[in-house]
C-alpha positions in Angstrom: 0.0 0.0 0.0 1.3 3.4 -0.8 -0.4 5.5 1.9 0.6 5.3 5.5 -0.8 2.6 7.6 -2.6 3.8 10.7 -1.5 2.9 14.3 -4.6 0.8 14.4 -3.7 -1.1 11.2 -0.4 -1.9 12.7 -2.1 -2.8 16.0 -4.3 -5.3 14.3 -1.2 -7.1 12.9 0.5 -7.0 16.3 -2.6 -8.5 18.0 -3.3 -11.2 15.4 0.2 -12.6 15.3 2.4 -14.3 17.9 5.9 -14.2 16.6 8.0 -11.3 15.4 11.5 -10.6 14.1 12.5 -7.0 14.5 15.4 -5.6 12.3 17.3 -2.3 11.8 20.0 -1.0 9.4 23.6 -2.1 9.1 26.1 0.0 11.1 23.3 0.6 13.6 23.1 3.9 15.6 21.2 4.8 18.8 17.9 5.2 17.0 18.2 1.9 15.2 19.1 -0.2 18.3 16.9 1.8 20.7 13.9 1.3 18.4 14.4 -2.4 18.2 14.7 -2.8 22.0 11.8 -0.4 22.6 9.3 -2.2 20.4 10.7 -5.7 21.1 10.3 -5.4 24.9 6.8 -3.8 24.6 5.7 -6.8 22.4 7.3 -9.3 24.7 5.5 -7.8 27.7 2.3 -8.2 25.7 3.0 -12.0 25.5 4.5 -12.2 22.0 7.6 -14.1 20.9 10.3 -11.7 19.6 13.8 -11.9 18.1 15.9 -8.7 17.7 18.4 -9.1 14.8 20.9 -6.7 13.3 23.4 -7.5 10.5 26.3 -6.0 12.5 25.1 -6.8 15.9 25.2 -4.6 19.0 27.7 -1.6 18.9 30.0 -1.3 21.8 28.7 2.1 22.7 25.2 0.9 23.3 25.9 -2.1 25.6 24.8 0.0 28.6 21.2 -0.1 27.4 19.0 -2.4 29.4 17.8 -5.2 27.1 20.7 -4.7 24.6 21.9 -8.3 25.2 18.9 -9.4 23.1 20.4 -7.9 19.9 21.8 -10.8 17.9 23.6 -11.2 14.6 21.6 -13.1 12.0 21.5 -16.9 12.5 22.3 -19.1 9.5 18.7 -20.3 9.0 15.5 -18.2 8.7 13.9 -17.6 12.1 10.4 -18.8 12.9 8.5 -15.5 12.8 5.2 -14.6 11.2 5.9 -10.8 11.0 9.1 -9.0 10.2 9.4 -5.3 11.3 12.1 -3.1 9.8 12.8 0.0 11.9 14.7 3.2 11.0 15.9 1.7 7.7 15.5 3.8 4.5 15.8 1.0 2.0 15.4 -2.7 2.4 18.9 -3.7 1.3 20.3 -1.6 4.2 19.0 -4.3 6.5 21.8 -6.5 5.1 21.8 -9.8 3.2 22.1 -12.1 6.2 19.4 -10.2 8.2 17.1 -10.3 5.2 17.7 -14.1 4.9 17.0 -14.5 8.6 13.6 -12.8 8.2 12.7 -14.5 4.9 10.1 -16.8 6.5 7.9 -13.9 7.6 4.6 -13.5 5.8 4.1 -9.8 6.6 6.5 -6.9 6.5 6.0 -3.8 8.5 8.2 -0.8 7.7 8.4 2.0 10.3 10.8 4.9 9.6 11.4 8.6 9.5 13.5 9.0 6.3 11.8 11.0 3.6 13.6 8.9 0.9 12.0 5.6 2.2 10.4 3.9 -0.9 7.7 2.1 1.3 9.0 -1.4 0.8 6.7 -3.0 3.5 3.3 -4.6 3.3 2.4 -1.9 5.9 4.4 1.3 5.9 4.5 4.0 8.6 6.8 6.7 7.3 6.8 10.0 9.2 9.5 12.3 7.8 8.4 15.0 10.3 9.4 12.9 13.2 13.0 13.5 14.5 13.6 9.8 15.2 12.0 6.4 14.6 12.0 6.1 18.4 9.5 9.0 18.7 7.2 7.3 16.1 7.3 4.1 18.3 6.6 6.1 21.5 3.4 7.4 19.8 2.6 3.9 18.5 3.1 2.1 21.8 1.2 4.7 23.8 -1.6 4.9 21.3 -2.1 1.2 21.2 -1.8 1.0 25.0 0.9 -1.6 24.8 3.0 -2.4 27.9 5.7 0.1 28.6 8.6 -1.8 30.5 11.7 0.0 31.7 13.7 -1.3 28.8 11.3 0.4 26.4 11.4 3.6 28.3 15.2 3.9 28.4 15.6 2.7 24.8 13.2 5.3 23.4 15.0 8.1 25.2 18.4 7.1 23.8 16.9 6.5 20.3 15.5 10.1 20.2 18.3 11.8 22.1 21.0 10.5 19.8 19.0 11.3 16.6 18.3 14.9 17.7 21.8 15.7 18.8 20.7 15.5 22.4 17.5 17.5 21.6 19.4 20.3 19.8 18.7 19.7 16.1 15.9 21.7 14.3 13.9 18.5 13.9 13.2 18.5 17.7 9.6 19.3 18.4 7.4 20.3 21.3 6.2 16.7 21.2 9.8 15.5 21.6 10.2 17.4 24.8 6.8 16.3 26.0 7.7 12.7 25.3 11.0 13.1 27.3 9.1 14.6 30.2 6.8 11.5 30.2 9.7 9.1 30.1 11.2 10.9 33.2 7.8 10.6 34.9 7.9 6.9 34.1 11.2 6.6 36.1 14.0 7.5 33.5 17.2 8.4 35.3 18.1 11.2 32.9 21.5 12.2 34.4 22.8 8.6 34.4 21.5 7.7 30.9 23.0 10.9 29.4 26.3 10.2 31.1 26.4 6.7 29.6 25.3 7.9 26.2 27.6 10.9 25.8 30.4 10.8 28.5 31.7 7.3 28.3 33.9 7.0 25.1 36.9 4.8 24.6 40.3 6.5 24.2 40.6 5.3 20.6 37.7 7.6 19.7 39.8 10.6 20.9 42.7 9.3 18.9 40.4 9.1 15.8 39.4 12.7 16.4 43.0 13.8 16.3 43.6 11.9 13.0 40.4 13.5 11.5 41.4 17.0 12.5 44.7 16.6 10.6 42.7 16.1 7.4 40.2 18.9 8.0 39.6 21.3 5.1 37.4 24.4 4.8 36.1 25.7 1.5 37.3 29.2 0.4 33.9 30.7 1.2 33.9 28.9 4.6 30.5 27.3 3.9 31.7 23.6 3.5 33.9 21.7 6.0 35.1 18.2 5.3 37.5 15.6 6.7 38.3 12.0 5.9 39.1 8.7 7.6 41.4 6.3 5.7 41.1 2.5 6.1 44.8 2.7 7.3 43.7 4.8 10.2 40.9 2.3 11.1 43.4 -0.5 11.2 46.1 1.4 13.1 43.7 2.5 15.8 41.7 -0.7 15.8 38.5 1.3 15.3 34.9 0.0 15.5 32.2 1.5 13.3 30.5 3.2 16.2 33.7 5.1 17.2 33.0 7.8 14.6 29.4 8.2 15.6 28.5 11.9 16.1 32.0 13.3 15.4 30.8 15.1 12.3 29.0 17.5 14.7 32.4 19.0 15.6 33.0 20.4 12.1 29.3 21.2 11.7 29.6 23.4 14.7 32.2 25.7 13.0 30.8 29.2 12.7 29.9 30.0 9.1 29.8 26.3 8.0 26.5 25.3 6.5 27.5 21.8 5.3 29.8 19.3 7.0 31.0 16.2 5.2 32.7 13.1 6.5 34.4 10.8 3.9 35.4 7.3 5.1 37.2 4.5 3.3 35.5 1.2 4.0 37.4 -2.1 4.1 35.6 -3.3 0.9 37.0 -0.3 -1.1 33.7 1.7 -1.1 33.5 5.2 0.3 30.9 6.1 2.9 29.9 9.8 2.9 28.0 11.4 5.8 26.6 14.9 5.3 25.1 17.4 7.7 23.5 20.7 6.8 22.4 23.6 9.0 20.2 25.1 6.3 17.1 23.3 4.8 17.7 25.3 1.6 20.9 23.3 1.3 19.1 19.9 1.2 21.8 17.2 1.6 19.2 14.5 0.9 18.9 15.8 -2.7 22.7 15.7 -3.1 22.8 12.1 -1.7 20.1 10.9 -4.1 22.3 12.0 -7.0 24.8 9.3 -5.9 22.2 6.6 -4.9 22.1 7.6 -1.2 19.4 9.2 0.9 18.3 10.5 4.3 16.9 13.8 5.4 17.3 17.5 4.3 19.7 18.1 7.2 21.4 14.7 7.5 22.1 12.3 4.7 24.5 9.6 3.6 26.0 7.8 0.5 27.9 4.6 -0.1 29.7 4.9 -3.5 32.5 3.3 -5.4 36.1 4.3 -4.5 38.8 5.3 -4.6 38.5 8.3 -2.3 40.5 10.4 -4.7 37.8 10.0 -7.3 34.7 10.0 -5.0 35.6 13.1 -3.0 35.7 15.6 -5.9 32.4 14.3 -7.3 30.5 14.8 -4.0 32.2 18.1 -3.2 31.4 19.3 -6.8 27.7 18.5 -6.3 27.8 20.3 -2.9 29.4 23.4 -4.3 26.9 23.5 -7.2 24.1 23.4 -4.6 25.7 26.2 -2.6 26.2 28.3 -5.8 22.6 27.8 -6.8 21.4 29.0 -3.4 23.7 32.0 -3.3 
């Protein structure tokens, strides 16, 4: 179906079926993992059987989340689940081949996401591009359907939304986001402790990575575009994990005058991962990402493209500078 499913449509599926596999995108972030835990524990508390699967497993920086031990890498054989639920995943292939195989026995696919570029690949789709995080959509779904709200769900929703809003700082943060956070605190969330575990508990190698990135930092002549790069050699030398670079782009996004920040990263398979952040909706980085087969939001988007870096970087920067010139 092309139009959005209602909460009640999804509620009917959740009520009528007993077994679920809940998935999120490769290289998962706080919104991906938090959303899986939030919905998974709500369904389990309602008496359902649930598996939480991610192609890349649980990132080291989210092991503090209650319930995170339930995130598993895909088993070799398809799991016994009637319904597959994809969360925070803009396109179906971004779930990963092994995760898709694990969920292949499901009869029904539900797709819940907040990426405007999502092509609605589920049997039921709930895409809300006005929501700052998939976690906030799930908060609304769980409360609207009066599903159980265990502590794991509460903490996971907070981390999902906090990490995807830059700790409630990005322009996508709404009054409803703050109202949701207030409700989670009323439900017993220890906001000081969970913020400390989310933002003030990084491994030393992340700081070493920051030093390496700063040595590659470049600013455009007009001061509008800042970019830096991470070589595969740096990843090996510092023994980095994918989550170590999470959120670092905000450092260069915060430079006064910068409107677009870009993070180029060499991947072990020779591809180039490009993360883009914009401070100005008129400089829509999702449109730029779509030119290269990527996607995302107006203010945050990403691309995976063929290398080498020396060829990929000028192409992306050229498209960005064209967008800047068109605006100015």
